[in-house]
C-alpha positions in Angstrom: -25.5 23.4 -21.0 -24.7 24.2 -17.4 -28.0 22.6 -16.3 -26.9 19.3 -17.8 -24.0 18.9 -15.3 -24.2 16.7 -12.3 -24.8 18.5 -9.0 -22.5 17.1 -6.4 -24.2 19.1 -3.6 -27.1 16.6 -3.8 -24.9 13.7 -2.8 -25.3 12.0 0.6 -21.6 12.1 1.7 -20.8 9.8 4.6 -18.0 9.9 7.2 -15.0 7.7 6.8 -15.8 6.1 10.1 -18.8 4.5 8.5 -16.6 2.8 5.8 -15.4 -0.8 5.9 -11.7 -0.8 5.0 -9.8 -3.7 3.6 -6.3 -2.7 4.5 -4.7 -1.8 7.9 -1.3 -0.2 7.4 0.1 -1.5 10.7 -0.8 -5.0 9.7 0.2 -4.6 6.0 3.5 -2.7 6.3 6.4 -4.4 4.8 9.4 -4.6 7.2 12.8 -3.7 5.9 13.9 -7.3 6.7 11.3 -8.8 4.3 12.8 -11.4 2.1 11.6 -11.7 -1.5 9.8 -14.9 -2.4 9.6 -15.2 -6.2 12.8 -13.8 -7.7 14.9 -15.8 -10.1 18.7 -15.6 -10.1 18.4 -13.5 -13.3 16.0 -11.1 -11.5 18.4 -10.8 -8.5 21.4 -10.1 -10.8 19.4 -7.4 -12.6 18.3 -5.8 -9.3 21.9 -5.8 -8.1 23.0 -4.1 -11.4 20.2 -1.5 -10.8 21.6 -0.9 -7.3 25.1 -0.4 -8.7 23.7 2.2 -11.2 21.9 4.0 -8.4 25.0 4.3 -6.2 26.9 5.6 -9.2 24.2 8.1 -10.1 24.1 9.5 -6.6 27.9 9.8 -6.5 27.7 11.9 -9.6 24.7 13.8 -8.2 22.3 12.6 -10.9 18.6 12.0 -10.6 17.2 8.7 -9.3 13.5 8.9 -9.9 11.0 6.3 -8.6 7.5 6.4 -10.2 4.9 4.0 -8.9 1.3 3.0 -9.0 -1.1 3.0 -6.1 -0.6 -0.6 -5.2 2.9 0.2 -4.0 1.2 2.1 -1.2 -1.6 -0.4 -0.7 1.0 -3.2 -0.4 2.5 -1.5 2.6 5.7 -0.3 1.1 5.5 3.2 2.5 8.1 2.6 5.2 10.6 1.2 2.6 10.1 4.2 0.3 10.7 6.5 3.2 14.0 4.7 3.9 15.0 5.0 0.2 14.6 8.8 0.3 16.0 9.2 3.8 19.2 7.5 2.8 19.5 9.7 -0.3 19.2 6.8 -2.8 16.1 8.1 -4.4 15.9 11.8 -5.3 12.3 12.1 -6.6 9.1 10.1 -6.0 6.1 10.3 -8.3 2.7 8.6 -8.2 -0.9 8.9 -9.5 -3.9 10.4 -7.8 -4.9 7.1 -6.2 -1.4 6.7 -4.7 -1.8 10.2 -3.1 -5.2 9.2 -1.6 -4.2 5.8 -0.1 -1.1 7.4 1.4 -3.2 10.1 3.0 -5.9 7.8 4.3 -3.2 5.6 5.9 -1.8 8.7 7.6 -5.2 9.9 8.7 -6.9 6.7 9.9 -4.4 3.9 9.5 -6.7 2.2 7.0 -7.6 2.4 3.3 -9.1 0.4 0.5 -12.9 0.0 0.2 -15.0 -2.6 -1.5 -15.5 -1.0 -4.9 -18.0 -3.5 -6.3 -20.2 -3.3 -3.2 -20.0 0.4 -2.7 -20.7 1.2 -6.4 -23.8 -1.0 -6.1 -24.8 1.0 -2.9 -24.1 4.4 -4.5 -21.4 5.1 -2.0 -18.0 4.3 -3.6 -15.6 7.2 -3.1 -18.2 9.5 -1.5 -16.5 10.1 1.8 -16.4 13.3 3.8 -12.9 13.5 5.2 -11.0 12.2 2.2 -12.9 14.5 -0.2 -12.9 17.6 2.1 -9.4 17.6 3.4 -7.5 16.5 0.3 -9.4 19.0 -1.9 -9.0 21.8 0.7 -5.2 21.1 0.9 -5.0 21.4 -2.9 -6.9 24.7 -2.9 -4.5 26.0 -0.2 -1.5 24.6 -2.0 -2.5 26.2 -5.3 -2.7 29.6 -3.5 0.8 29.0 -2.0 2.3 27.9 -5.3 2.9 24.3 -4.1 2.7 21.0 -6.0 0.0 18.4 -5.8 1.9 15.9 -3.6 3.6 18.8 -1.7 0.2 20.2 -0.7 -1.0 17.0 0.9 2.4 16.4 2.5 2.4 19.8 4.1 -1.1 19.2 5.5 -0.1 15.8 7.0 3.2 17.2 8.4 1.5 20.2 10.0 -1.6 18.2 11.0 -3.8 20.9 9.7 -4.3 23.9 7.3 -4.1 27.6 8.1 -7.3 29.1 6.6 -6.7 32.8 5.7 -9.2 35.6 6.3 -11.6 36.3 3.4 -10.8 40.0 3.5 -7.1 39.2 3.1 -7.8 37.1 0.1 -10.0 39.7 -1.6 -7.2 42.3 -1.0 -4.7 39.9 -2.6 -7.0 39.6 -5.6 -7.3 43.3 -6.0 -3.6 44.0 -5.6 -2.4 41.3 -8.0 -5.0 41.3 -10.8 -2.7 43.2 -13.1 0.8 42.3 -12.0 0.2 38.6 -11.2 -3.2 37.4 -12.5 -2.4 33.7 -11.9 -1.8 34.3 -8.2 -4.9 36.5 -8.0 -7.0 33.8 -9.5 -5.7 31.2 -7.0 -6.6 33.7 -4.2 -10.1 34.0 -5.7 -10.4 30.2 -5.9 -9.5 30.0 -2.2 -12.0 32.8 -1.3 -14.7 30.9 -3.3 -14.0 27.7 -1.4 -14.0 29.3 2.0 -17.2 31.2 1.3 -19.1 28.2 -0.2 -18.2 25.9 2.7 -18.4 28.4 5.6 -14.8 27.9 6.7 -13.5 30.0 9.6 -10.2 31.8 9.5 -7.4 30.3 11.6 -5.9 26.9 12.1 -8.1 24.0 11.0 -6.6 21.1 13.0 -6.5 17.8 11.2 -4.8 15.1 13.3 -2.8 12.4 11.4 -2.0 9.9 14.1 -0.4 7.5 11.6 1.7 10.0 9.7 4.9 8.1 10.3 3.7 5.8 7.5 3.1 8.6 5.0 5.6 9.0 2.2 4.2 12.4 1.3 4.8 13.6 4.8 8.4 12.3 4.9 9.2 13.7 1.5 7.8 17.1 2.5 9.9 17.1 5.7 13.0 16.0 3.8 12.4 18.5 1.0 12.4 15.6 -1.5 10.1 16.1 -4.5 7.0 13.9 -4.2 4.9 14.7 -7.3 1.3 13.7 -7.9 0.1 13.2 -11.5 -3.7 12.9 -11.5 -6.2 12.6 -14.3 -9.4 14.5 -14.1 -12.3 12.4 -12.9 -10.1 9.3 -12.1 -10.0 9.7 -8.3 -12.6 9.6 -5.5 -11.9 13.2 -4.5 -13.8 14.3 -7.6 -17.1 13.2 -6.0 -16.9 15.7 -3.2 -18.5 19.1 -3.4 -15.3 20.8 -2.3 -13.4 19.5 -5.3 -12.0 22.4 -7.3 -10.7 21.8 -10.8 -8.6 24.9 -11.0 -6.7 24.0 -7.8 -6.0 20.5 -9.2 -4.7 22.0 -12.4 -2.5 24.5 -10.7 -0.9 22.0 -8.3 -0.6 19.2 -10.9 1.1 21.4 -13.5 3.6 22.4 -10.8 4.3 18.8 -10.2 4.7 17.9 -13.8 7.3 20.7 -14.2 9.0 19.5 -11.1 9.1 16.0 -12.5 10.4 17.3 -15.9 13.1 19.2 -14.0 14.3 16.0 -12.4 14.3 14.2 -15.7 16.5 16.9 -17.1 19.2 15.7 -14.7 18.9 12.0 -15.9 22.1 11.7 -17.9 23.9 8.9 -16.0 20.9 8.7 -13.8 18.3 6.0 -13.1 14.5 5.9 -13.7 12.5 3.2 -11.9 8.9 2.6 -13.0 7.1 0.3 -10.6 3.5 -0.9 -11.4 2.4 2.2 -13.3 0.9 1.1 -16.6 -0.1 4.6 -17.8 0.9 7.5 -15.6 4.7 6.8 -15.5 5.3 6.2 -19.2 3.1 9.1 -20.3 4.6 11.8 -18.1 8.1 10.5 -18.7 8.1 10.7 -22.5 6.9 14.3 -22.5 9.3 15.3 -19.8 12.3 13.6 -21.6 11.3 15.3 -24.8 11.4 18.7 -23.2 14.7 17.9 -21.4 16.2 16.8 -24.7 15.0 20.0 -26.4 17.0 22.0 -23.9 20.1 19.7 -24.0 20.1 19.9 -27.8 20.2 23.6 -27.7 23.3 23.3 -25.6 24.9 20.8 -28.1 24.3 17.9 -25.7 22.0 14.9 -25.4 20.6 12.6 -22.7 21.7 9.1 -23.7 23.3 7.3 -20.8 20.2 6.8 -18.5 19.2 3.5 -17.0 15.4 2.6 -17.0 14.1 -0.3 -14.9 10.4 -1.1 -15.5 8.6 -3.5 -13.1 5.1 -4.9 -13.4 3.3 -8.2 -12.9 2.5 -8.9 -16.5 4.6 -11.6 -18.1 6.6 -10.5 -21.2 8.3 -12.8 -23.6 9.4 -10.2 -26.1 13.0 -9.1 -25.9 12.8 -5.3 -26.3 16.5 -4.8 -26.2 17.4 -7.4 -28.9 14.3 -7.4 -31.1 13.3 -3.7 -30.9 9.6 -2.8 -31.0 7.2 -5.6 -32.1 4.7 -5.2 -34.9 1.2 -3.8 -34.1 -0.4 -7.2 -34.6 1.7 -8.6 -31.7 0.1 -8.4 -28.2 3.4 -7.2 -26.7 3.1 -4.0 -28.7 0.2 -3.0 -26.4 2.2 -3.3 -23.2 2.3 0.5 -22.9 5.0 0.7 -20.3 7.4 -1.5 -22.3 6.6 0.1 -25.7 7.0 3.7 -24.4 10.2 3.1 -22.4 11.8 1.1 -25.2 11.5 4.3 -27.2 13.2 6.5 -24.6 16.9 5.8 -25.4 19.4 4.8 -22.7 19.4 1.2 -21.3 15.9 -0.2 -20.6 15.0 -3.4 -18.8 11.7 -5.0 -17.9 11.1 -7.4 -15.0 7.9 -9.3 -14.2 7.8 -9.1 -10.4 5.8 -8.3 -7.3 6.6 -4.7 -6.2 7.3 -6.0 -2.7 9.9 -8.4 -4.0 11.6 -5.9 -6.3 11.8 -3.0 -3.9 12.9 -5.0 -0.8 15.6 -6.8 -2.8 16.7 -3.4 -4.2 16.9 -2.0 -0.7 19.0 -5.0 0.5 21.3 -4.6 -2.5 21.7 -0.9 -2.0 22.6 -1.5 1.7 25.2 -4.1 0.7 26.7 -1.9 -2.0 26.9 1.1 0.2 28.7 -0.9 3.0 31.3 -2.3 0.7 
């Protein structure tokens, strides 16, 4: 069976400098003064109501979680998200594996976004040295240090490098902890395996990030705000690189899932924003809320008064609040994010809007509410 697996060591991995990128963050960044273009009066009123709920939630020290898809990063909204966490309006950020990668590539080279159609045809899509090597190495290091997925990348960006431990130190850690802490020992062995296979030298591996001021992961790490990554195995371009390590991804991703669930457990009177995430956000939220409810019920309580705002581009004519869930023969039933969040209790709203319009208008509303 092992011989039937693809050997990534045979790949011709090219440097990022050889890749043509479609997005330059300094040109794409959305300024805080950006004025939304396509919002109706109804949309603006709903966004203002969302801002009021966020201000109330923060006064009561409740969670305000913002989960988003990769296009939020690609559309240049990093500086705005950094502002939201810097001002304390958002307490937790969450994205998928692609969001992690685009944010890192912007920090590393100021550019991201390759031509998928052309590069798949040329056998080169996603097969890039720096993205694969540095992100995977950061995850192996983060797994050993007990960090989360997004936290591991944020730390690398902030420090502009990774401290590689000595192999003898790691072997000693494995031997000392095999019985008392086998999980930690396993992560040390994974790190040893990576260092040995790829001939890494002990000491500081400097990795300059000249554009790190645009990185949400870096800002969140520096501010000690949870930024969690929720990847799916095989979905992201880092899986093409020979340094990719499944165990490290599993260790860091489960830490982030539990961090996310912990924030959800504080969602009574809190706010959940799901922006352009058709699968990741609804899927991790429903499991997290179920676990949080389990604990609350044991205490004789229940999470009921949470506010959910879901934003995506798809038009939706079904009124989920008044009509409930549509029948399975109705196309609206298959809008996963609406269907899932309509089942999550609390107060749920859906808005068809560009993420730039929604988030900039939300920022303006929060600024006005706070000043009043």
